[in-house]
C-alpha positions in Angstrom: 0.1 0.1 0.0 0.8 3.9 -0.4 2.9 5.4 1.8 0.7 7.7 4.1 2.3 11.4 5.6 2.3 11.0 9.4 0.6 14.5 9.7 -2.2 13.7 12.1 -5.6 15.3 11.5 -7.3 13.4 14.4 -5.6 13.5 17.6 -7.2 11.9 20.2 -6.3 12.2 23.9 -7.2 10.2 27.1 -11.0 9.9 25.8 -13.3 8.5 28.6 -16.4 7.8 28.3 -18.9 6.1 30.4 -22.2 4.5 31.1 -23.8 3.6 34.3 -20.4 3.3 35.8 -18.9 1.0 33.1 -16.2 2.7 30.7 -16.7 1.7 27.3 -13.9 4.0 26.3 -11.2 4.1 29.4 -8.8 6.6 28.6 -8.1 6.1 24.5 -5.2 7.7 22.7 -5.7 7.8 18.9 -4.0 9.7 15.9 -5.4 10.0 12.8 -2.8 10.6 9.7 -4.5 12.8 7.0 -5.2 10.9 3.6 -5.2 7.4 5.3 -7.7 5.4 5.7 -7.7 3.7 9.5 -9.4 0.8 10.5 -10.7 0.6 14.1 -11.1 -3.0 15.0 -12.8 -4.7 17.9 -15.0 -7.3 19.5 -18.5 -6.4 20.5 -18.3 -4.1 23.5 -14.7 -2.7 23.1 -15.7 0.7 22.6 -15.9 0.9 18.8 -18.9 2.7 18.4 -18.5 5.1 21.4 -15.5 6.1 20.0 -17.0 6.9 16.5 -20.0 8.8 18.4 -17.3 11.0 20.2 -15.6 11.8 16.9 -18.8 12.6 15.4 -19.8 14.9 18.2 -23.1 13.0 18.9 -21.7 12.4 23.0 -19.6 14.3 24.7 -16.5 12.7 26.7 -16.2 12.4 30.3 -13.0 13.0 30.3 -9.5 14.1 27.6 -10.1 15.5 24.6 -10.4 15.4 20.6 -8.7 18.0 18.0 -9.7 17.7 14.6 -7.5 19.5 11.9 -5.7 21.4 15.0 -9.0 22.9 16.0 -10.4 21.4 19.2 -13.5 19.6 18.9 -14.2 18.4 22.5 -12.1 18.5 26.1 -12.3 20.3 29.4 -14.9 23.4 28.5 -14.8 22.9 25.1 -17.7 21.2 23.0 -18.1 21.5 18.8 -21.6 20.1 17.8 -21.9 17.8 15.0 -23.0 20.3 12.3 -19.7 22.3 13.0 -17.2 19.7 13.0 -16.5 18.9 9.1 -17.4 15.3 9.9 -19.1 13.2 6.9 -20.6 10.0 8.4 -22.0 7.0 6.6 -24.2 4.4 8.4 -24.9 0.7 7.9 -28.5 1.3 6.1 -27.1 4.2 4.1 -29.9 6.3 5.9 -31.2 7.9 2.7 -33.8 10.3 2.7 -36.5 8.1 0.4 -38.3 11.3 -0.3 -35.7 13.0 -2.2 -33.8 12.3 -5.2 -30.1 10.9 -5.3 -29.0 14.3 -6.3 -31.1 15.3 -3.2 -29.9 13.3 -0.8 -26.0 14.1 -2.1 -26.6 18.2 -1.2 -28.4 18.1 1.5 -25.5 19.0 3.8 -24.8 21.7 1.3 -25.2 25.5 1.5 -28.0 26.8 -1.0 -25.5 28.9 -3.3 -24.7 28.7 -7.2 -22.0 26.3 -6.9 -24.4 23.7 -5.0 -25.8 21.7 -8.3 -22.1 21.9 -10.0 -20.7 20.2 -6.4 -23.8 17.4 -6.5 -22.4 16.6 -10.2 -18.8 16.4 -9.5 -19.2 13.8 -6.6 -21.7 11.7 -8.4 -19.3 11.5 -11.4 -16.9 10.3 -8.3 -18.5 7.5 -7.5 -19.7 6.3 -10.6 -23.4 7.6 -10.3 -23.5 10.7 -13.3 -26.9 10.5 -14.5 -28.6 9.2 -12.0 -29.3 12.4 -10.2 -33.4 12.4 -10.4 -33.7 8.9 -9.2 -35.1 8.1 -5.8 -33.1 5.5 -3.6 -35.6 2.8 -3.8 -34.9 2.6 -7.6 -31.1 2.0 -6.8 -29.4 -1.4 -6.2 -28.0 -1.9 -2.4 -24.5 -0.9 -4.1 -25.7 2.0 -5.6 -27.3 3.2 -2.3 -23.8 2.7 -0.8 -22.8 5.1 -2.7 -25.2 7.5 -2.3 -24.1 7.5 1.1 -20.5 8.0 0.1 -21.7 11.1 -2.1 -23.4 13.1 0.5 -20.3 12.2 3.0 -17.8 13.8 0.1 -20.1 16.4 -0.8 -19.1 19.0 1.8 -15.4 18.4 1.8 -15.1 17.3 5.3 -12.3 17.2 7.3 -12.8 13.5 8.5 -15.4 10.6 7.0 -16.6 8.3 9.5 -17.5 4.9 8.0 -19.5 2.7 10.9 -19.7 -0.8 9.5 -21.0 0.4 6.3 -21.0 -3.1 4.7 -23.1 -5.2 6.9 -25.9 -5.3 5.3 -24.7 -5.9 1.7 -24.8 -9.9 1.2 -21.4 -11.3 1.4 -20.5 -11.5 -2.6 -22.1 -7.5 -3.2 -19.8 -6.8 0.2 -16.7 -8.0 -1.0 -16.7 -6.0 -4.3 -18.3 -3.0 -3.1 -15.8 -2.2 -0.3 -13.2 -1.6 -2.6 -14.7 0.4 -4.9 -15.1 2.3 -1.7 -11.9 2.3 -1.1 -10.7 3.5 -4.8 -13.3 6.2 -4.6 -12.2 7.5 -1.0 -8.3 7.3 -2.0 -9.1 9.1 -5.5 -10.6 12.0 -3.5 -7.8 12.5 -1.1 -10.3 11.8 2.3 -9.1 10.6 5.9 -11.2 8.1 6.8 -12.2 6.4 9.9 -13.8 2.9 9.5 -15.4 0.8 12.5 -15.7 -2.5 11.9 -15.8 -6.1 13.7 -14.8 -7.6 10.8 -10.9 -8.5 10.5 -10.4 -9.5 6.4 -12.5 -6.2 6.0 -10.0 -4.1 8.2 -6.5 -6.2 7.1 -7.7 -5.6 3.1 -8.9 -2.2 3.3 -7.1 -0.1 5.7 -3.7 1.5 5.7 -3.1 1.1 9.5 -5.4 -0.7 11.8 -6.1 0.3 15.3 -7.3 -3.2 18.0 -9.5 -2.0 21.0 -9.9 -4.1 23.9 -11.6 -3.1 26.6 -12.2 0.6 25.7 -8.0 1.3 24.9 -6.2 0.7 21.8 -4.3 -2.9 22.4 -2.0 -2.2 19.0 -2.2 -0.1 15.9 0.0 -0.1 12.8 0.0 -1.5 9.4 -2.1 -4.6 8.8 1.0 -6.8 8.0 2.4 -5.4 11.0 -0.5 -6.0 13.3 -1.3 -9.8 11.7 2.6 -10.8 11.9 3.7 -9.2 15.0 0.7 -8.8 17.1 1.6 -6.7 20.3 -0.2 -9.4 22.7 -2.3 -12.4 23.1 -5.8 -10.6 22.5 -4.5 -9.3 19.7 -3.0 -12.4 18.2 -6.2 -14.5 18.9 -8.5 -11.5 17.7 -7.2 -10.5 14.2 -6.9 -13.6 12.1 -7.0 -17.5 13.1 -4.1 -17.9 15.9 -3.7 -20.7 18.4 -1.1 -19.9 21.2 0.4 -22.9 22.4 2.4 -23.2 25.2 5.6 -23.8 26.2 9.3 -23.4 27.7 11.4 -20.7 26.7 15.4 -20.3 26.9 15.3 -17.0 25.9 16.2 -17.5 22.0 13.7 -20.5 21.1 10.5 -22.2 22.8 10.1 -26.1 23.6 6.6 -27.1 22.4 4.7 -29.6 21.5 5.1 -29.0 18.0 8.9 -29.1 18.5 11.7 -26.8 19.3 10.9 -23.3 18.0 12.5 -20.1 16.8 11.5 -17.2 18.2 10.7 -14.2 15.6 11.7 -10.8 17.5 12.6 -10.5 21.1 12.1 -13.9 23.2 10.8 -14.0 26.9 12.4 -14.4 29.3 13.9 -18.3 30.0 10.5 -19.8 31.3 6.9 -20.7 30.6 5.8 -19.0 27.2 2.9 -18.8 24.9 3.7 -19.6 21.0 1.3 -17.6 18.4 0.7 -20.4 15.7 -0.8 -19.5 12.4 -3.2 -21.9 10.6 -1.2 -21.3 7.3 2.4 -22.5 9.1 0.8 -25.6 10.1 2.4 -28.5 8.3 0.7 -32.0 8.2 1.8 -35.7 6.7 -0.2 -38.6 7.4 1.6 -40.9 9.9 0.8 -43.6 12.2 3.6 -42.9 14.2 2.8 -39.2 14.3 1.9 -37.3 17.7 -1.1 -35.9 17.0 -4.9 -36.9 15.7 -6.9 -35.1 13.3 -9.8 -33.8 15.6 -12.1 -31.7 13.0 -12.1 -31.3 9.0 -13.8 -27.9 8.0 -13.8 -27.9 3.8 -14.7 -24.4 2.8 -14.0 -25.0 -1.1 -11.2 -22.9 -1.8 -9.2 -24.1 1.4 -10.0 -25.8 4.2 -9.3 -25.8 7.8 -7.8 -29.3 10.3 -8.0 -29.4 13.6 -5.8 -31.8 15.4 -5.3 -32.4 19.0 -1.4 -32.6 19.9 -0.8 -35.6 22.3 0.8 -33.0 24.3 -3.2 -32.0 25.1 -2.7 -28.9 22.8 -4.5 -28.3 19.7 -4.0 -26.2 16.6 -5.2 -25.5 12.9 -3.8 -26.1 9.8 -5.0 -23.9 6.8 -4.7 -26.8 3.8 -5.9 -26.2 -0.1 -8.5 -27.7 -1.4 -7.8 -31.4 -2.0 -9.2 -33.3 1.1 -6.2 -35.4 2.6 -7.2 -35.9 6.4 -10.0 -37.7 7.8 -11.2 -37.4 11.8 -9.6 -39.5 13.7 -6.5 -40.2 11.4 -2.9 -39.8 13.0 -0.8 -37.3 11.8 2.6 -35.7 12.2 2.7 -31.8 12.6 5.1 -29.1 12.0 5.4 -25.7 11.6 7.0 -23.7 9.3 8.9 -20.8 10.1 9.7 -19.0 13.5 6.6 -18.0 15.8 6.2 -14.6 18.0 6.0 -15.9 21.6 4.5 -14.2 25.0 5.9 -15.1 28.2 3.0 -16.7 30.6 0.9 -19.4 30.1 -2.6 -18.0 30.7 -4.2 -18.1 27.1 -7.2 -15.3 27.9 -9.9 -14.9 25.8 -10.4 -12.3 22.7 
């Protein structure tokens, strides 16, 4: 992906918002760089939606501050209302006005001046809907409605666009196609975008950077490949993509596990109990009646499959294999790992 200049257009510091004494966002710090698409990723209840509502100005923070393009938007003694923040928002159901035409929807947030129609025509052309301004939302497909919502958000030339699970209501095939179309539109417009999603594939494939939230705080933020390949914690490892955490013992450079002695990628934990991150794509299986693992489950997807194997030491790992079915439940196999692993100190697995 192209390098994004690291000029922060959104600065969040110490942000907190609680409901009934329970903190949804708890001391959160985050920067959004100008012109980047930042995906905010996390499980239900991690604070994603609350963060988006605080950025939009739909709620006031209990503590902390938000600055947008160098101007304080929220903080001690300061609160700029949504309509004055120059923030566009696109939600799951598009929220288009059914009684307005496509052009009327796009023009809704624009001032009534001589250049209004020209701007509507510009953004409709930008999203590939030129010539459809006189239609009504009900006459459009789901993908076209999505692009109208994007056009409406772009029309006032906001400093930041917030996307709240924008593809969740589309069917799987359309979702896969539309999200890359939307990314291309937003990149062509030079927009700064915050995408809130629980979909790891969506975040990893679309974003310039990914911020993973856990318990109302940022657990890790970085380029998608860095977050996937070098997760900062067991939580991030298990939530971002598929991963199994295998217990072992570290000697400072390698970790001894039921899969054998594995080289550690990056800083190794101190000598003692450790957890090794095992990605399914790195597991190799070979049929072997004398092997030290048993196939427990084969989940077939057509284009690939996940084979779950129980190691004799008690751990369970998964292997991602190609489309050809090679193993059956109950079969004895030899399991090996290709390449080094990330390892963490301790032996508590926790949960994502």
